[in-house]
N, CA, C and O atoms as a Tinker XYZ file with bonds, in Angstrom:
   244  protein
     1  N     -9.421000    9.020000   -7.347000    73     2
     2  CA    -8.099000    8.062000   -7.106000    64     1     3
     3  C     -8.356000    7.521000   -8.550000    63     2     4     5
     4  O     -9.347000    7.029000   -9.089000    81     3
     5  N     -6.837000    7.852000   -9.052000    73     3     6
     6  CA    -6.666000    7.511000  -10.417000    64     5     7
     7  C     -6.415000    5.801000  -10.656000    63     6     8     9
     8  O     -6.638000    4.971000   -9.775000    81     7
     9  N     -6.017000    5.542000  -11.734000    73     7    10
    10  CA    -5.814000    3.981000  -12.453000    64     9    11
    11  C     -4.273000    4.079000  -11.580000    63    10    12    13
    12  O     -4.220000    3.253000  -10.669000    81    11
    13  N     -3.112000    4.898000  -11.714000    73    11    14
    14  CA    -2.214000    5.449000  -11.506000    64    13    15
    15  C     -2.174000    4.646000   -9.905000    63    14    16    17
    16  O     -1.869000    3.509000   -9.546000    81    15
    17  N     -2.625000    5.817000   -9.230000    73    15    18
    18  CA    -2.947000    5.199000   -7.444000    64    17    19
    19  C     -3.236000    3.951000   -7.604000    63    18    20    21
    20  O     -2.270000    3.219000   -7.389000    81    19
    21  N     -4.122000    3.459000   -7.877000    73    19    22
    22  CA    -4.550000    2.014000   -7.657000    64    21    23
    23  C     -3.168000    0.823000   -8.537000    63    22    24    25
    24  O     -2.802000   -0.265000   -8.091000    81    23
    25  N     -2.969000    1.089000   -9.048000    73    23    26
    26  CA    -1.519000    0.123000   -9.619000    64    25    27
    27  C     -0.450000    0.927000   -8.788000    63    26    28    29
    28  O      0.521000    0.181000   -8.912000    81    27
    29  N     -0.104000    1.788000   -8.161000    73    27    30
    30  CA     1.264000    2.069000   -7.090000    64    29    31
    31  C      0.966000    1.451000   -5.866000    63    30    32    33
    32  O      1.845000    1.065000   -5.095000    81    31
    33  N     -0.574000    1.309000   -5.596000    73    31    34
    34  CA    -0.912000    0.924000   -4.098000    64    33    35
    35  C     -0.714000   -1.053000   -4.277000    63    34    36    37
    36  O     -0.784000   -1.838000   -3.331000    81    35
    37  N     -0.600000   -1.229000   -4.958000    73    35    38
    38  CA    -0.870000   -2.736000   -5.695000    64    37    39
    39  C      0.492000   -3.134000   -5.734000    63    38    40    41
    40  O      0.792000   -4.214000   -5.226000    81    39
    41  N      1.401000   -2.388000   -6.285000    73    39    42
    42  CA     2.859000   -2.481000   -6.632000    64    41    43
    43  C      3.547000   -2.581000   -5.101000    63    42    44    45
    44  O      4.534000   -3.303000   -4.956000    81    43
    45  N      2.921000   -1.731000   -3.811000    73    43    46
    46  CA     3.606000   -1.453000   -2.740000    64    45    47
    47  C      3.110000   -2.683000   -1.662000    63    46    48    49
    48  O      3.745000   -3.193000   -0.739000    81    47
    49  N      2.062000   -2.891000   -2.027000    73    47    50
    50  CA     1.672000   -4.605000   -1.467000    64    49    51
    51  C      2.351000   -4.965000   -1.733000    63    50    52    53
    52  O      3.325000   -4.784000   -1.003000    81    51
    53  N      2.526000   -5.620000   -2.701000    73    51    54
    54  CA     3.139000   -6.755000   -3.768000    64    53    55
    55  C      4.737000   -6.523000   -3.131000    63    54    56    57
    56  O      5.170000   -7.497000   -2.514000    81    55
    57  N      5.367000   -5.687000   -3.199000    73    55    58
    58  CA     6.418000   -5.331000   -2.551000    64    57    59
    59  C      6.802000   -5.356000   -1.247000    63    58    60    61
    60  O      7.929000   -5.777000   -0.989000    81    59
    61  N      6.016000   -4.954000   -0.292000    73    59    62
    62  CA     5.841000   -5.472000    0.825000    64    61    63
    63  C      5.730000   -6.852000    1.159000    63    62    64    65
    64  O      6.355000   -7.344000    2.097000    81    63
    65  N      5.068000   -7.402000    0.530000    73    63    66
    66  CA     4.847000   -9.091000    0.826000    64    65    67
    67  C      6.281000   -9.524000    0.452000    63    66    68    69
    68  O      6.386000  -10.644000    0.953000    81    67
    69  N      7.462000   -9.214000   -0.182000    73    67    70
    70  CA     8.390000  -10.037000   -0.450000    64    69    71
    71  C      9.211000  -10.075000    1.035000    63    70    72    73
    72  O      9.646000  -11.198000    1.293000    81    71
    73  N      9.410000   -9.348000    1.748000    73    71    74
    74  CA    10.275000   -9.181000    2.584000    64    73    75
    75  C      9.761000   -9.880000    4.048000    63    74    76    77
    76  O     10.438000  -10.294000    4.988000    81    75
    77  N      8.109000   -9.835000    3.834000    73    75    78
    78  CA     7.343000  -10.548000    5.006000    64    77    79
    79  C      7.856000  -12.301000    5.100000    63    78    80    81
    80  O      8.386000  -13.011000    5.955000    81    79
    81  N      7.325000  -12.483000    3.631000    73    79    82
    82  CA     7.275000  -13.914000    3.372000    64    81    83
    83  C      8.791000  -14.511000    3.292000    63    82    84    85
    84  O      9.051000  -15.652000    2.910000    81    83
    85  N      9.453000  -13.838000    3.588000    73    83    86
    86  CA    11.028000  -14.304000    3.528000    64    85    87
    87  C     11.725000  -13.883000    4.853000    63    86    88    89
    88  O     12.948000  -14.029000    4.851000    81    87
    89  N     11.140000  -13.368000    6.019000    73    87    90
    90  CA    11.496000  -13.257000    6.116000    64    89    91
    91  C     11.958000  -13.903000    7.784000    63    90    92    93
    92  O     11.069000  -14.270000    8.554000    81    91
    93  N     13.445000  -13.969000    8.178000    73    91    94
    94  CA    13.989000  -15.618000    9.306000    64    93    95
    95  C     14.881000  -15.947000    7.893000    63    94    96    97
    96  O     16.000000  -16.441000    8.037000    81    95
    97  N     14.490000  -15.731000    6.850000    73    95    98
    98  CA    15.610000  -16.556000    5.763000    64    97    99
    99  C     16.325000  -16.167000    5.193000    63    98   100   101
   100  O     17.375000  -16.768000    4.968000    81    99
   101  N     15.998000  -14.793000    4.640000    73    99   102
   102  CA    16.632000  -14.192000    4.118000    64   101   103
   103  C     16.613000  -12.534000    4.765000    63   102   104   105
   104  O     16.525000  -11.650000    3.913000    81   103
   105  N     16.665000  -12.244000    5.751000    73   103   106
   106  CA    16.001000  -11.387000    5.836000    64   105   107
   107  C     17.306000  -10.337000    5.547000    63   106   108   109
   108  O     18.346000  -10.954000    5.316000    81   107
   109  N     17.425000   -8.925000    5.519000    73   107   110
   110  CA    17.970000   -7.878000    5.317000    64   109   111
   111  C     18.185000   -6.846000    5.822000    63   110   112   113
   112  O     17.473000   -6.074000    5.179000    81   111
   113  N     18.966000   -5.987000    6.946000    73   111   114
   114  CA    18.503000   -4.776000    7.488000    64   113   115
   115  C     17.622000   -3.849000    6.905000    63   114   116   117
   116  O     16.597000   -3.422000    7.436000    81   115
   117  N     18.168000   -3.475000    5.506000    73   115   118
   118  CA    17.476000   -2.537000    4.815000    64   117   119
   119  C     16.127000   -2.429000    4.407000    63   118   120   121
   120  O     15.555000   -1.502000    3.833000    81   119
   121  N     15.494000   -4.105000    5.001000    73   119   122
   122  CA    14.073000   -4.648000    4.868000    64   121   123
   123  C     12.985000   -3.579000    5.768000    63   122   124   125
   124  O     11.824000   -3.232000    5.555000    81   123
   125  N     13.880000   -3.285000    6.763000    73   123   126
   126  CA    13.251000   -2.489000    7.932000    64   125   127
   127  C     12.824000   -1.114000    7.688000    63   126   128   129
   128  O     11.652000   -0.863000    7.969000    81   127
   129  N     13.549000   -0.179000    7.218000    73   127   130
   130  CA    13.491000    1.056000    6.533000    64   129   131
   131  C     12.568000    1.008000    5.191000    63   130   132   133
   132  O     11.636000    1.797000    5.036000    81   131
   133  N     12.814000    0.296000    4.509000    73   131   134
   134  CA    11.846000   -0.282000    3.406000    64   133   135
   135  C     10.285000   -0.265000    3.866000    63   134   136   137
   136  O      9.376000    0.536000    3.644000    81   135
   137  N     10.357000   -1.584000    4.658000    73   135   138
   138  CA     8.517000   -1.489000    5.011000    64   137   139
   139  C      8.135000    0.128000    5.857000    63   138   140   141
   140  O      7.113000    0.764000    5.602000    81   139
   141  N      9.015000    0.503000    6.706000    73   139   142
   142  CA     8.426000    1.859000    7.157000    64   141   143
   143  C      8.281000    2.851000    6.152000    63   142   144   145
   144  O      7.376000    3.670000    6.312000    81   143
   145  N      9.128000    2.945000    4.973000    73   143   146
   146  CA     8.704000    3.716000    3.885000    64   145   147
   147  C      7.024000    3.235000    3.355000    63   146   148   149
   148  O      5.922000    3.762000    3.506000    81   147
   149  N      7.458000    2.085000    2.737000    73   147   150
   150  CA     5.929000    1.392000    2.313000    64   149   151
   151  C      4.921000    1.621000    2.702000    63   150   152   153
   152  O      4.038000    2.011000    1.938000    81   151
   153  N      4.690000    1.436000    4.186000    73   151   154
   154  CA     3.394000    1.803000    4.936000    64   153   155
   155  C      3.434000    2.991000    5.090000    63   154   156   157
   156  O      2.216000    3.157000    5.154000    81   155
   157  N      3.861000    4.024000    5.210000    73   155   158
   158  CA     4.104000    5.342000    4.934000    64   157   159
   159  C      3.255000    5.578000    3.574000    63   158   160   161
   160  O      2.093000    5.976000    3.662000    81   159
   161  N      3.836000    5.333000    2.351000    73   159   162
   162  CA     2.946000    5.567000    0.994000    64   161   163
   163  C      1.355000    4.924000    1.647000    63   162   164   165
   164  O      0.376000    5.615000    1.925000    81   163
   165  N      1.451000    3.714000    1.750000    73   163   166
   166  CA     0.079000    2.770000    2.046000    64   165   167
   167  C     -0.912000    3.840000    2.666000    63   166   168   169
   168  O     -2.074000    3.991000    2.287000    81   167
   169  N     -0.330000    4.517000    3.609000    73   167   170
   170  CA    -1.305000    5.203000    4.329000    64   169   171
   171  C     -1.969000    5.996000    4.106000    63   170   172   173
   172  O     -3.146000    6.242000    4.371000    81   171
   173  N     -0.745000    6.745000    3.261000    73   171   174
   174  CA    -1.491000    8.123000    2.343000    64   173   175
   175  C     -2.745000    7.368000    1.160000    63   174   176   177
   176  O     -3.903000    7.785000    1.171000    81   175
   177  N     -2.267000    6.157000    0.124000    73   175   178
   178  CA    -3.158000    5.897000   -0.585000    64   177   179
   179  C     -4.410000    4.891000    0.177000    63   178   180   181
   180  O     -5.244000    4.275000   -0.487000    81   179
   181  N     -4.354000    4.875000    1.489000    73   179   182
   182  CA    -5.332000    4.419000    1.673000    64   181   183
   183  C     -6.552000    5.887000    2.171000    63   182   184   185
   184  O     -7.774000    5.850000    2.024000    81   183
   185  N     -5.916000    6.804000    2.633000    73   183   186
   186  CA    -6.919000    7.823000    2.764000    64   185   187
   187  C     -7.603000    8.084000    1.447000    63   186   188   189
   188  O     -8.815000    8.295000    1.500000    81   187
   189  N     -6.874000    8.104000    0.009000    73   187   190
   190  CA    -7.503000    8.195000   -0.850000    64   189   191
   191  C     -8.931000    6.953000   -1.100000    63   190   192   193
   192  O    -10.162000    6.965000   -1.100000    81   191
   193  N     -8.015000    6.162000   -1.254000    73   191   194
   194  CA    -9.349000    4.730000   -0.894000    64   193   195
   195  C    -10.355000    5.254000   -0.374000    63   194   196   197
   196  O    -11.233000    5.802000   -1.041000    81   195
   197  N    -10.366000    5.164000    0.811000    73   195   198
   198  CA   -11.666000    5.600000    1.888000    64   197   199
   199  C    -12.439000    6.873000    1.172000    63   198   200   201
   200  O    -13.650000    6.913000    0.953000    81   199
   201  N    -11.562000    7.816000    0.884000    73   199   202
   202  CA   -12.170000    9.244000    0.220000    64   201   203
   203  C    -12.926000    8.869000   -1.305000    63   202   204   205
   204  O    -13.921000    9.540000   -1.582000    81   203
   205  N    -12.493000    7.864000   -2.248000    73   203   206
   206  CA   -13.276000    7.328000   -2.877000    64   205   207
   207  C    -14.493000    6.245000   -2.575000    63   206   208   209
   208  O    -15.484000    6.095000   -3.289000    81   207
   209  N    -14.237000    5.628000   -1.530000    73   207   210
   210  CA   -15.389000    4.369000   -1.841000    64   209   211
   211  C    -16.493000    5.523000   -0.700000    63   210   212   213
   212  O    -17.683000    5.263000   -0.524000    81   211
   213  N    -15.923000    6.529000   -0.167000    73   211   214
   214  CA   -17.435000    7.764000    0.416000    64   213   215
   215  C    -17.939000    8.652000   -1.012000    63   214   216   217
   216  O    -19.070000    9.038000   -1.308000    81   215
   217  N    -17.003000    8.764000   -1.548000    73   215   218
   218  CA   -17.904000    9.154000   -2.780000    64   217   219
   219  C    -18.597000    8.588000   -3.866000    63   218   220   221
   220  O    -19.299000    9.056000   -4.762000    81   219
   221  N    -18.328000    7.792000   -3.646000    73   219   222
   222  CA   -18.953000    6.367000   -4.371000    64   221   223
   223  C    -20.234000    6.104000   -3.876000    63   222   224   225
   224  O    -21.086000    5.801000   -4.711000    81   223
   225  N    -20.643000    6.169000   -2.371000    73   223   226
   226  CA   -21.624000    5.831000   -1.805000    64   225   227
   227  C    -23.047000    7.228000   -1.936000    63   226   228   229
   228  O    -24.274000    7.215000   -2.035000    81   227
   229  N    -21.880000    8.362000   -1.855000    73   227   230
   230  CA   -22.722000    9.485000   -2.220000    64   229   231
   231  C    -23.132000    9.197000   -3.212000    63   230   232   233
   232  O    -24.341000    9.272000   -3.426000    81   231
   233  N    -22.404000    8.843000   -3.985000    73   231   234
   234  CA   -23.347000    9.204000   -5.714000    64   233   235
   235  C    -24.300000    8.098000   -5.939000    63   234   236   237
   236  O    -25.036000    8.055000   -6.924000    81   235
   237  N    -24.270000    7.103000   -4.898000    73   235   238
   238  CA   -25.418000    5.756000   -5.068000    64   237   239
   239  C    -26.231000    6.087000   -4.767000    63   238   240   241
   240  O    -27.170000    5.632000   -5.419000    81   239
   241  N    -26.660000    7.118000   -3.587000    73   239   242
   242  CA   -27.844000    7.694000   -2.852000    64   241   243
   243  C    -28.373000    8.517000   -3.793000    63   242   244
   244  O    -29.382000    9.175000   -3.540000    81   243
């Protein structure tokens, strides 16, 4: 996992929080598909994060 991947993950989480924090007050229909796209990208990056954790555990042992 690269620094770019980490930055991308954090940016996606940050972007995902905006519609959630504002749901009900200023919800827009386009937030639904956007959240789905963000979730799909986060799933992909989560796999890389998990693989990195496994790699680091193997190195430590």
